[in-house]
DSSP file (Angstrom, degrees, kcal/mol; ACC not computed):
  #  RESIDUE AA STRUCTURE BP1 BP2  ACC     N-H-->O    O-->H-N    N-H-->O    O-->H-N    TCO  KAPPA ALPHA  PHI   PSI    X-CA   Y-CA   Z-CA
    1    1 A M     >        0   0    0      0, 0.0     4,-2.1     0, 0.0     5,-0.2   0.000 360.0 360.0 360.0 -42.9  -77.3  118.9   21.3
    2    2 A K  H  >  +     0   0    0      1,-0.2     4,-2.2     2,-0.2     5,-0.2   0.881 360.0  52.9 -63.4 -38.5  -77.5  120.1   24.9
    3    3 A H  H  > S+     0   0    0      2,-0.2     4,-2.2     1,-0.2    -1,-0.2   0.878 108.3  50.0 -65.0 -39.1  -77.4  116.5   26.1
    4    4 A V  H  > S+     0   0    0      2,-0.2     4,-2.3     1,-0.2    -1,-0.2   0.900 110.8  49.2 -67.0 -41.8  -74.3  115.7   24.1
    5    5 A A  H  X S+     0   0    0     -4,-2.1     4,-2.2     2,-0.2    -2,-0.2   0.904 110.7  50.4 -65.1 -41.1  -72.5  118.8   25.5
    6    6 A T  H  X S+     0   0    0     -4,-2.2     4,-2.5     2,-0.2    -2,-0.2   0.920 110.6  49.6 -62.4 -44.6  -73.4  117.9   29.0
    7    7 A K  H  X S+     0   0    0     -4,-2.2     4,-2.7     1,-0.2     5,-0.2   0.917 110.4  50.3 -60.2 -44.2  -72.1  114.3   28.5
    8    8 A A  H  X S+     0   0    0     -4,-2.3     4,-2.4     2,-0.2    -1,-0.2   0.893 110.8  49.0 -63.3 -40.6  -68.8  115.6   27.1
    9    9 A I  H  X S+     0   0    0     -4,-2.2     4,-2.6     2,-0.2    -1,-0.2   0.938 112.6  47.6 -64.8 -46.2  -68.3  118.0   30.0
   10   10 A W  H  X S+     0   0    0     -4,-2.5     4,-2.5     2,-0.2    -2,-0.2   0.918 112.5  48.5 -61.6 -44.3  -69.0  115.2   32.6
   11   11 A I  H  X S+     0   0    0     -4,-2.7     4,-2.4     1,-0.2    -1,-0.2   0.913 111.7  50.3 -63.4 -42.1  -66.7  112.8   30.8
   12   12 A G  H  X S+     0   0    0     -4,-2.4     4,-2.4    -5,-0.2    -2,-0.2   0.918 111.2  48.4 -60.9 -44.1  -64.0  115.5   30.7
   13   13 A L  H  X S+     0   0    0     -4,-2.6     4,-2.6     2,-0.2    -2,-0.2   0.904 110.7  50.9 -63.1 -41.8  -64.4  116.2   34.4
   14   14 A V  H  X S+     0   0    0     -4,-2.5     4,-2.4     1,-0.2    -2,-0.2   0.930 111.2  48.0 -61.6 -45.6  -64.3  112.5   35.3
   15   15 A I  H  X S+     0   0    0     -4,-2.4     4,-2.4     1,-0.2    -2,-0.2   0.912 111.8  50.2 -62.6 -42.6  -61.1  112.1   33.3
   16   16 A I  H  X S+     0   0    0     -4,-2.4     4,-2.6     1,-0.2    -2,-0.2   0.928 112.2  46.6 -61.6 -45.9  -59.5  115.1   34.9
   17   17 A F  H  X S+     0   0    0     -4,-2.6     4,-2.4     2,-0.2    -2,-0.2   0.869 111.5  51.1 -67.9 -35.8  -60.3  113.9   38.4
   18   18 A I  H  X S+     0   0    0     -4,-2.4     4,-2.3    -5,-0.2    -1,-0.2   0.938 112.9  45.9 -63.9 -46.0  -59.1  110.4   37.7
   19   19 A L  H  X S+     0   0    0     -4,-2.4     4,-2.5     2,-0.2    -2,-0.2   0.913 112.8  49.9 -63.8 -42.6  -55.8  111.8   36.4
   20   20 A L  H  X S+     0   0    0     -4,-2.6     4,-2.5     1,-0.2    -1,-0.2   0.910 110.9  50.1 -62.2 -42.1  -55.5  114.2   39.4
   21   21 A G  H  X S+     0   0    0     -4,-2.4     4,-2.2     2,-0.2    -2,-0.2   0.914 111.2  48.2 -61.8 -43.8  -56.1  111.4   41.8
   22   22 A A  H  X S+     0   0    0     -4,-2.3     4,-2.5     1,-0.2    -2,-0.2   0.909 111.8  50.0 -64.0 -42.0  -53.5  109.2   40.2
   23   23 A V  H  X S+     0   0    0     -4,-2.5     4,-2.8     1,-0.2     5,-0.2   0.914 110.1  50.3 -63.3 -42.9  -50.9  112.0   40.2
   24   24 A V  H  X S+     0   0    0     -4,-2.5     4,-2.5     2,-0.2    -2,-0.2   0.915 111.9  47.6 -62.7 -43.4  -51.6  112.7   43.9
   25   25 A V  H  X S+     0   0    0     -4,-2.2     4,-2.1     2,-0.2    -2,-0.2   0.935 114.4  46.1 -63.2 -46.3  -51.1  109.0   44.8
   26   26 A I  H  X S+     0   0    0     -4,-2.5     4,-2.1     2,-0.2    -2,-0.2   0.923 114.0  47.7 -64.3 -44.6  -47.9  108.7   42.8
   27   27 A I  H  X S+     0   0    0     -4,-2.8     4,-2.9     1,-0.2     5,-0.2   0.908 110.4  53.4 -63.1 -41.3  -46.5  112.0   44.2
   28   28 A G  H  X S+     0   0    0     -4,-2.5     4,-1.1    -5,-0.2    -1,-0.2   0.897 110.2  46.3 -60.7 -41.3  -47.4  110.9   47.7
   29   29 A M  H  X S+     0   0    0     -4,-2.1     4,-0.6     1,-0.2    -1,-0.2   0.874 115.9  45.9 -69.6 -36.2  -45.6  107.6   47.4
   30   30 A R  H >X S+     0   0    0     -4,-2.1     4,-1.0     1,-0.2     3,-0.7   0.873 107.4  56.7 -74.1 -37.5  -42.5  109.3   45.8
   31   31 A M  H 3< S+     0   0    0     -4,-2.9    -1,-0.2     1,-0.2    -2,-0.2   0.811  95.8  66.1 -65.5 -29.4  -42.3  112.1   48.4
   32   32 A K  H 3< S+     0   0    0     -4,-1.1    -1,-0.2     1,-0.2    -2,-0.2   0.881 118.9  21.5 -59.9 -38.5  -42.1  109.7   51.3
   33   33 A A  H XX S+     0   0    0     -3,-0.7     3,-1.1    -4,-0.6     4,-0.7   0.386  93.3 108.6-109.0   1.5  -38.7  108.5   50.1
   34   34 A S  G >< S+     0   0    0     -4,-1.0     3,-1.0     1,-0.3     4,-0.4   0.837  75.2  52.1 -57.5 -41.5  -37.6  111.4   47.9
   35   35 A P  G >4 S+     0   0    0      0, 0.0     3,-0.5     0, 0.0    -1,-0.3   0.830 110.7  51.5 -63.9 -25.5  -34.8  112.9   50.2
   36   36 A Y  G X4 S+     0   0    0     -3,-1.1     3,-1.1     1,-0.2    -2,-0.2   0.609  85.6  84.4 -85.7 -12.1  -33.3  109.4   50.3
   37   37 A N  G << S+     0   0    0     -3,-1.0    -1,-0.2    -4,-0.7    -3,-0.1   0.812  95.5  43.3 -61.8 -29.5  -33.2  108.9   46.6
   38   38 A S  G <  S+     0   0    0     -3,-0.5    -1,-0.3    -4,-0.4    -2,-0.1   0.527  96.8  97.7 -93.3  -6.1  -29.9  110.7   46.3
   39   39 A Y  S <  S-     0   0    0     -3,-1.1    62,-0.1    -4,-0.2    -3,-0.0  -0.395  87.3 -89.0 -79.5 158.4  -28.3  109.1   49.3
   40   40 A P        -     0   0    0      0, 0.0    60,-2.1     0, 0.0     2,-0.3  -0.338  42.9-142.4 -63.5 148.3  -25.9  106.1   49.2
   41   41 A K  E     +A   99   0A   0     58,-0.2     2,-0.3    -3,-0.1    58,-0.2  -0.862  24.5 165.6-114.8 149.2  -27.5  102.7   49.3
   42   42 A T  E     -A   98   0A   0     56,-2.5    56,-2.8    -2,-0.3     2,-0.4  -0.961  39.9 -95.9-151.9 166.4  -26.3   99.6   51.0
   43   43 A E  E     -A   97   0A   0     -2,-0.3    29,-0.4    54,-0.2     2,-0.4  -0.756  38.0-162.8 -88.8 132.6  -27.6   96.2   52.0
   44   44 A A  E     -A   96   0A   0     52,-3.2    52,-2.3    -2,-0.4     2,-0.4  -0.916  13.3-134.5-116.4 142.4  -28.7   95.9   55.6
   45   45 A R  E     -AB  95  70A   0     25,-3.0    25,-2.1    -2,-0.4     2,-0.5  -0.808  24.7-122.5 -95.1 135.3  -29.3   92.7   57.6
   46   46 A I  E     + B   0  69A   0     48,-2.7    47,-2.6    -2,-0.4    23,-0.2  -0.655  32.5 172.9 -81.9 124.7  -32.5   92.6   59.6
   47   47 A L  E     +     0   0A   0     21,-3.5     2,-0.3    -2,-0.5    22,-0.2   0.754  66.3  10.9 -98.7 -32.5  -31.8   92.0   63.3
   48   48 A K  E     - B   0  68A   0     20,-1.5    20,-2.4    43,-0.1     2,-0.4  -0.996  57.4-158.4-152.6 141.2  -35.3   92.4   64.8
   49   49 A V  E     - B   0  67A   0     -2,-0.3     2,-0.5    18,-0.2    18,-0.2  -0.989   9.2-178.3-124.7 126.6  -38.9   92.6   63.4
   50   50 A E  E     - B   0  66A   0     16,-2.4    16,-2.6    -2,-0.4     2,-0.4  -0.945   5.6-168.2-126.2 110.2  -41.7   94.1   65.4
   51   51 A N  E     - B   0  65A   0     -2,-0.5     2,-0.3    14,-0.2    14,-0.2  -0.778  18.5-177.0 -92.2 141.3  -45.2   94.1   63.8
   52   52 A Y  E     - B   0  64A   0     12,-2.8    12,-1.9    -2,-0.4     2,-0.4  -0.919  26.0-150.1-139.5 162.4  -47.7   96.3   65.6
   53   53 A Q  E     - B   0  63A   0     -2,-0.3     2,-0.4    10,-0.2    10,-0.2  -1.000  17.1-170.5-130.0 132.8  -51.4   97.4   65.7
   54   54 A R  E     + B   0  62A   0      8,-2.8     8,-3.4    -2,-0.4     2,-0.4  -0.981   6.4 176.1-126.3 137.1  -52.4  100.8   67.0
   55   55 A R        -     0   0    0     -2,-0.4     2,-0.3     6,-0.2     6,-0.1  -0.972   9.8-164.4-142.4 127.0  -55.9  102.0   67.6
   56   56 A S    >   -     0   0    0      4,-0.5     3,-2.1    -2,-0.4     2,-0.1  -0.683  48.1 -74.9 -99.7 160.8  -57.0  105.3   69.1
   57   57 A D  T 3  S+     0   0    0      1,-0.3    -1,-0.1    -2,-0.3     3,-0.1  -0.347 118.0   3.4 -56.9 125.5  -60.5  105.9   70.4
   58   58 A G  T 3  S+     0   0    0      1,-0.3     2,-0.3    -2,-0.1    -1,-0.3   0.579 112.1 100.8  77.6  10.6  -62.9  106.2   67.5
   59   59 A S  S <  S-     0   0    0     -3,-2.1    -1,-0.3     1,-0.1     3,-0.1  -0.808  76.0 -91.2-124.4 168.7  -60.3  105.6   64.7
   60   60 A D        -     0   0    0     -2,-0.3    -4,-0.5     1,-0.1     2,-0.3  -0.301  46.7 -97.2 -72.1 157.9  -59.4  102.6   62.6
   61   61 A T        -     0   0    0     -6,-0.1     2,-0.5    -8,-0.1    -6,-0.2  -0.620  38.0-151.1 -75.0 132.2  -56.7  100.1   63.6
   62   62 A K  E     -B   54   0A   0     -8,-3.4    -8,-2.8    -2,-0.3     2,-0.3  -0.911   7.2-157.7-109.5 133.8  -53.4  101.0   62.0
   63   63 A Y  E     +B   53   0A   0     -2,-0.5     2,-0.3    22,-0.3   -10,-0.2  -0.797  23.2 145.0-108.4 150.1  -50.9   98.2   61.2
   64   64 A G  E     -B   52   0A   0    -12,-1.9   -12,-2.8    -2,-0.3     2,-0.3  -0.977  33.0-127.8-167.3 177.3  -47.1   98.6   60.7
   65   65 A S  E     -BC  51  84A   0     19,-1.7    19,-3.1    21,-0.3     2,-0.4  -0.996   6.7-159.9-139.9 143.6  -43.7   97.1   61.2
   66   66 A T  E     -BC  50  83A   0    -16,-2.6   -16,-2.4    -2,-0.3     2,-0.4  -0.996  14.5-165.7-123.0 128.0  -40.5   98.4   62.8
   67   67 A L  E     -BC  49  82A   0     15,-3.4    15,-2.8    -2,-0.4     2,-0.6  -0.931  14.9-146.6-116.0 134.2  -37.3   96.7   61.8
   68   68 A Q  E     -BC  48  81A   0    -20,-2.4   -21,-3.5    -2,-0.4   -20,-1.5  -0.890  31.2-177.2 -93.8 126.1  -33.9   96.9   63.5
   69   69 A V  E     -BC  46  80A   0     11,-2.9    11,-2.2    -2,-0.6     2,-0.4  -0.829  19.6-152.6-124.6 159.9  -31.2   96.7   60.8
   70   70 A E  E     +BC  45  79A   0    -25,-2.1   -25,-3.0    -2,-0.3     2,-0.3  -1.000  22.6 158.6-134.3 134.6  -27.5   96.6   60.7
   71   71 A Y  E     - C   0  78A   0      7,-2.4     7,-3.3    -2,-0.4     2,-0.5  -0.938  36.7-107.1-148.5 168.1  -25.3   97.8   57.8
   72   72 A T  E     + C   0  77A   0    -29,-0.4     2,-0.4    -2,-0.3     5,-0.2  -0.870  26.7 180.0-107.5 130.7  -21.7   98.9   57.2
   73   73 A V  E >  S- C   0  76A   0      3,-2.8     3,-1.9    -2,-0.5    -2,-0.0  -0.982  77.2 -19.3-128.8 118.1  -20.7  102.5   56.4
   74   74 A N  T 3  S-     0   0    0     -2,-0.4     3,-0.1     1,-0.3    -1,-0.1   0.868 128.6 -51.4  52.8  40.8  -17.0  103.3   55.8
   75   75 A G  T 3  S+     0   0    0      1,-0.2     2,-0.4     0, 0.0    -1,-0.3   0.437 116.8 111.6  81.0  -0.7  -16.0  100.1   57.5
   76   76 A K  E <   -C   73   0A   0     -3,-1.9    -3,-2.8     2,-0.0     2,-0.3  -0.874  68.7-121.9-109.5 139.8  -18.1  100.7   60.6
   77   77 A Q  E     -C   72   0A   0     -2,-0.4     2,-0.4    -5,-0.2    -5,-0.2  -0.618  29.7-168.1 -77.3 133.0  -21.2   98.8   61.7
   78   78 A V  E     -C   71   0A   0     -7,-3.3    -7,-2.4    -2,-0.3     2,-0.4  -0.982   7.4-159.0-124.7 133.7  -24.3  101.0   62.1
   79   79 A Q  E     +C   70   0A   0     -2,-0.4     2,-0.3    -9,-0.2    -9,-0.2  -0.921  23.5 156.5-110.7 140.2  -27.6   99.9   63.6
   80   80 A A  E     -C   69   0A   0    -11,-2.2   -11,-2.9    -2,-0.4     2,-0.4  -0.923  37.0-111.3-150.9 172.8  -30.8  101.7   62.9
   81   81 A W  E     -C   68   0A   0     25,-0.4     2,-0.4    -2,-0.3    27,-0.3  -0.932  21.3-164.4-115.0 137.9  -34.6  101.4   62.8
   82   82 A V  E     -C   67   0A   0    -15,-2.8   -15,-3.4    -2,-0.4     2,-0.4  -0.979   9.2-155.7-120.8 133.4  -36.7  101.3   59.7
   83   83 A T  E     -C   66   0A   0     -2,-0.4     2,-0.4   -17,-0.2   -17,-0.2  -0.916   6.4-166.8-115.5 136.3  -40.5  101.8   59.9
   84   84 A F  E     -C   65   0A   0    -19,-3.1   -19,-1.7    -2,-0.4     4,-0.1  -0.921  22.9-139.0-114.2 144.0  -43.1  100.6   57.5
   85   85 A D  S    S+     0   0    0     -2,-0.4     2,-0.3   -21,-0.2   -22,-0.3   0.108  89.6  44.2 -89.1  23.7  -46.7  101.8   57.5
   86   86 A R  S    S-     0   0    0    -21,-0.1   -21,-0.3   -24,-0.1    -2,-0.1  -0.962 101.2 -82.3-152.6 162.5  -47.9   98.2   56.8
   87   87 A D        -     0   0    0     -2,-0.3     2,-0.3   -23,-0.2   -22,-0.2  -0.403  46.2-149.1 -65.1 147.8  -47.1   94.8   58.1
   88   88 A T        -     0   0    0    -24,-0.2   -22,-0.1     2,-0.1   -24,-0.0  -0.898  18.9-148.4-120.2 152.2  -44.0   93.2   56.4
   89   89 A S        +     0   0    0     -2,-0.3    -1,-0.1     2,-0.1    -2,-0.0   0.343  59.4 125.2 -96.7   5.2  -43.2   89.6   55.7
   90   90 A L        -     0   0    0      1,-0.1     2,-0.3     4,-0.0    -2,-0.1  -0.352  47.3-152.0 -65.7 146.0  -39.5   90.2   56.1
   91   91 A Q    >   -     0   0    0      4,-0.1     3,-1.8     1,-0.1   -45,-0.2  -0.788  26.9 -81.9-120.3 161.0  -37.8   88.0   58.6
   92   92 A V  T 3  S+     0   0    0     -2,-0.3   -45,-0.2     1,-0.2     3,-0.1  -0.371 116.1  27.8 -58.5 134.7  -34.8   88.2   60.9
   93   93 A G  T 3  S+     0   0    0    -47,-2.6    -1,-0.2     1,-0.4   -46,-0.1   0.133  93.6 115.6  97.1 -19.3  -31.6   87.5   59.0
   94   94 A E    <   -     0   0    0     -3,-1.8   -48,-2.7   -49,-0.1    -1,-0.4  -0.318  63.6-118.5 -75.6 166.0  -32.9   88.6   55.6
   95   95 A T  E     -A   45   0A   0    -50,-0.2     2,-0.3    -3,-0.1   -50,-0.2  -0.763  24.9-172.3-109.2 157.3  -31.4   91.6   53.8
   96   96 A L  E     -A   44   0A   0    -52,-2.3   -52,-3.2    -2,-0.3     2,-0.5  -0.996  26.4-119.0-145.7 138.3  -33.0   94.8   52.8
   97   97 A T  E     -A   43   0A   0     -2,-0.3    14,-3.1   -54,-0.2     2,-0.3  -0.702  37.7-179.7 -81.8 127.6  -31.7   97.7   50.7
   98   98 A V  E     -AD  42 110A   0    -56,-2.8   -56,-2.5    -2,-0.5     2,-0.5  -0.931  23.6-143.5-125.1 151.2  -31.5  101.0   52.6
   99   99 A A  E     -AD  41 109A   0     10,-2.5    10,-2.0    -2,-0.3     2,-0.3  -0.953  25.9-164.2-108.6 133.9  -30.4  104.5   51.7
  100  100 A Y  E     - D   0 108A   0    -60,-2.1     8,-0.2    -2,-0.5     6,-0.1  -0.885  25.8-110.2-123.9 152.5  -28.6  106.3   54.5
  101  101 A N  E >   - D   0 104A   0      6,-2.5     3,-0.5     3,-0.6     6,-0.3  -0.678  23.6-147.8 -76.3 118.8  -27.8  109.9   55.2
  102  102 A P  T 3  S+     0   0    0      0, 0.0    -1,-0.2     0, 0.0     4,-0.0   0.800  98.5  51.2 -62.3 -27.5  -24.0  110.2   54.8
  103  103 A D  T 3  S+     0   0    0      1,-0.3    -2,-0.0     2,-0.1    -3,-0.0   0.798 127.2  22.8 -77.5 -28.9  -23.8  112.9   57.5
  104  104 A H  E X  S-D  101   0A   0     -3,-0.5     3,-2.7     3,-0.2    -3,-0.6  -0.745  73.8-171.6-136.6  84.2  -25.9  110.8   60.0
  105  105 A P  E 3  S+     0   0A   0      0, 0.0    -1,-0.1     0, 0.0   -27,-0.1   0.703  82.1  62.3 -57.8 -22.6  -25.4  107.2   58.9
  106  106 A S  E 3  S+     0   0A   0     -6,-0.1     2,-0.9     1,-0.1   -25,-0.4   0.593  83.3  89.4 -80.4  -6.8  -28.1  105.9   61.4
  107  107 A D  E <   +     0   0A   0     -3,-2.7    -6,-2.5    -6,-0.3     2,-0.3  -0.800  64.1 150.6 -87.1 105.3  -30.7  108.0   59.5
  108  108 A C  E     -D  100   0A   0     -2,-0.9     2,-0.3   -27,-0.3    -8,-0.2  -0.880  35.4-154.4-138.0 166.7  -31.9  105.5   56.9
  109  109 A H  E     -D   99   0A   0    -10,-2.0   -10,-2.5    -2,-0.3     2,-0.2  -0.998  30.1-110.2-142.4 137.8  -34.9  104.6   54.8
  110  110 A A  E     -D   98   0A   0     -2,-0.3     2,-0.3   -12,-0.2   -12,-0.3  -0.503  21.2-165.7 -70.0 132.6  -35.9  101.3   53.3
  111  111 A M        +     0   0    0    -14,-3.1   -14,-0.1    -2,-0.2    -1,-0.1  -0.533  28.8 152.4-113.4  60.6  -35.6  101.3   49.5
  112  112 A D        -     0   0    0     -2,-0.3    -1,-0.2     1,-0.1   -14,-0.1   0.714  41.8-146.4 -70.1 -20.2  -37.6   98.1   49.0
  113  113 A G        +     0   0    0      1,-0.2    -1,-0.1    -3,-0.2    -2,-0.0   0.480  57.0 125.1  70.9  -0.4  -38.8   99.1   45.5
  114  114 A K        -     0   0    0      1,-0.0    -1,-0.2     0, 0.0    -2,-0.1  -0.817  58.9-132.0 -94.9 125.6  -42.1   97.3   46.1
  115  115 A P        -     0   0    0      0, 0.0     2,-1.0     0, 0.0     3,-0.1  -0.398  30.5 -99.7 -71.2 153.0  -45.2   99.4   45.6
  116  116 A D     >  -     0   0    0      1,-0.2     4,-1.9    -2,-0.1     3,-0.4  -0.638  34.3-161.0 -74.1 105.4  -47.9   99.2   48.3
  117  117 A I  H  > S+     0   0    0     -2,-1.0     4,-2.6     1,-0.2     5,-0.2   0.805  85.7  59.7 -62.4 -31.6  -50.3   96.8   46.7
  118  118 A T  H  > S+     0   0    0      2,-0.2     4,-2.3     1,-0.2    -1,-0.2   0.924 107.2  45.2 -64.1 -43.9  -53.2   97.9   48.9
  119  119 A R  H  > S+     0   0    0     -3,-0.4     4,-2.4     2,-0.2    -2,-0.2   0.892 113.2  50.6 -67.1 -39.0  -52.9  101.5   47.7
  120  120 A I  H  X S+     0   0    0     -4,-1.9     4,-2.4     2,-0.2    -2,-0.2   0.933 112.0  46.8 -64.6 -45.2  -52.7  100.4   44.1
  121  121 A L  H  X S+     0   0    0     -4,-2.6     4,-2.7     1,-0.2    -2,-0.2   0.887 111.9  51.4 -64.0 -38.7  -55.7   98.2   44.4
  122  122 A A  H  X S+     0   0    0     -4,-2.3     4,-2.5    -5,-0.2    -1,-0.2   0.905 110.2  49.5 -64.4 -40.7  -57.7  100.9   46.2
  123  123 A L  H  X S+     0   0    0     -4,-2.4     4,-2.5     2,-0.2    -2,-0.2   0.931 112.8  46.4 -62.9 -46.0  -56.8  103.3   43.4
  124  124 A I  H  X S+     0   0    0     -4,-2.4     4,-2.6     1,-0.2    -2,-0.2   0.917 113.7  48.7 -63.2 -43.2  -57.9  100.9   40.7
  125  125 A A  H  X S+     0   0    0     -4,-2.7     4,-2.3     2,-0.2    -1,-0.2   0.899 111.4  50.3 -64.0 -40.0  -61.1  100.1   42.6
  126  126 A G  H  X S+     0   0    0     -4,-2.5     4,-2.4     2,-0.2    -2,-0.2   0.914 111.5  47.6 -63.9 -43.1  -61.8  103.8   43.0
  127  127 A I  H  X S+     0   0    0     -4,-2.5     4,-2.5     1,-0.2    -2,-0.2   0.924 112.1  49.8 -63.1 -44.3  -61.3  104.5   39.3
  128  128 A A  H  X S+     0   0    0     -4,-2.6     4,-2.5     1,-0.2    -2,-0.2   0.894 110.9  50.0 -62.3 -39.7  -63.5  101.6   38.3
  129  129 A L  H  X S+     0   0    0     -4,-2.3     4,-2.7     2,-0.2    -1,-0.2   0.916 110.9  48.5 -65.1 -43.4  -66.2  102.8   40.7
  130  130 A V  H  X S+     0   0    0     -4,-2.4     4,-2.7     2,-0.2     5,-0.2   0.922 112.6  48.5 -63.2 -43.3  -66.1  106.3   39.3
  131  131 A I  H  X S+     0   0    0     -4,-2.5     4,-2.6     2,-0.2    -2,-0.2   0.920 112.4  48.5 -62.0 -43.5  -66.3  105.0   35.7
  132  132 A W  H  X S+     0   0    0     -4,-2.5     4,-2.5     2,-0.2    -2,-0.2   0.922 112.5  48.1 -63.7 -44.0  -69.2  102.7   36.6
  133  133 A I  H  X S+     0   0    0     -4,-2.7     4,-2.5     1,-0.2    -2,-0.2   0.923 113.3  48.0 -62.5 -43.8  -71.1  105.6   38.3
  134  134 A C  H  X S+     0   0    0     -4,-2.7     4,-3.1     2,-0.2     5,-0.2   0.902 111.1  50.6 -64.1 -40.7  -70.5  107.9   35.3
  135  135 A K  H  X S+     0   0    0     -4,-2.6     4,-1.6     1,-0.2    -1,-0.2   0.927 112.9  45.7 -63.3 -44.0  -71.6  105.2   32.9
  136  136 A R  H  < S+     0   0    0     -4,-2.5    -1,-0.2     1,-0.2    -2,-0.2   0.885 117.5  44.7 -66.0 -37.3  -74.8  104.6   34.8
  137  137 A T  H  < S+     0   0    0     -4,-2.5    -2,-0.2    -5,-0.2    -1,-0.2   0.896 118.2  41.1 -73.2 -40.6  -75.4  108.4   35.1
  138  138 A L  H  < S+     0   0    0     -4,-3.1     2,-0.4    -5,-0.2    -2,-0.2   0.625  88.1 102.1 -88.2 -13.7  -74.6  109.3   31.6
  139  139 A T  S  < S-     0   0    0     -4,-1.6     2,-0.2    -5,-0.2    -4,-0.0  -0.560  80.1-118.3 -72.1 127.4  -76.3  106.4   29.9
  140  140 A S        -     0   0    0     -2,-0.4     2,-0.5     1,-0.1    -1,-0.1  -0.446  23.0-133.8 -68.8 135.4  -79.6  107.6   28.5
  141  141 A R              0   0    0     -2,-0.2    -1,-0.1     1,-0.1     0, 0.0  -0.774 360.0 360.0 -93.0 128.8  -82.6  105.8   30.0
  142  142 A R              0   0    0     -2,-0.5    -1,-0.1     0, 0.0    -2,-0.0   0.417 360.0 360.0-109.7 360.0  -85.1  104.7   27.5
């Protein structure tokens, strides 16, 4: 009886932590663009693409992209920079949907609508690892 109760508690804790982890990841991705969700959206043409790698002493290499874009707001051309925290495959001349601040039109954010596949795969792999560890731990050894 004690063994069954212990298993139930562990399974409950695992489920709670998996759900909390998923919620944190989803909230983190949404918060990044949340102020821009209510702003007007428009199509921007990519003028310049700069992919970069940054590394500080003792830390991992970070990859990213900075795009110079041009779009029209109230009949006026606006140029701005959009930054991604990953490399992008977008090329000069392609279009990208951006949301811009109506009070400061050069303040914009890419609304690409594409989830970061690396984070999604890491989340799935983490969940699978936790499930595998729990299964190995909770399976009675005979």
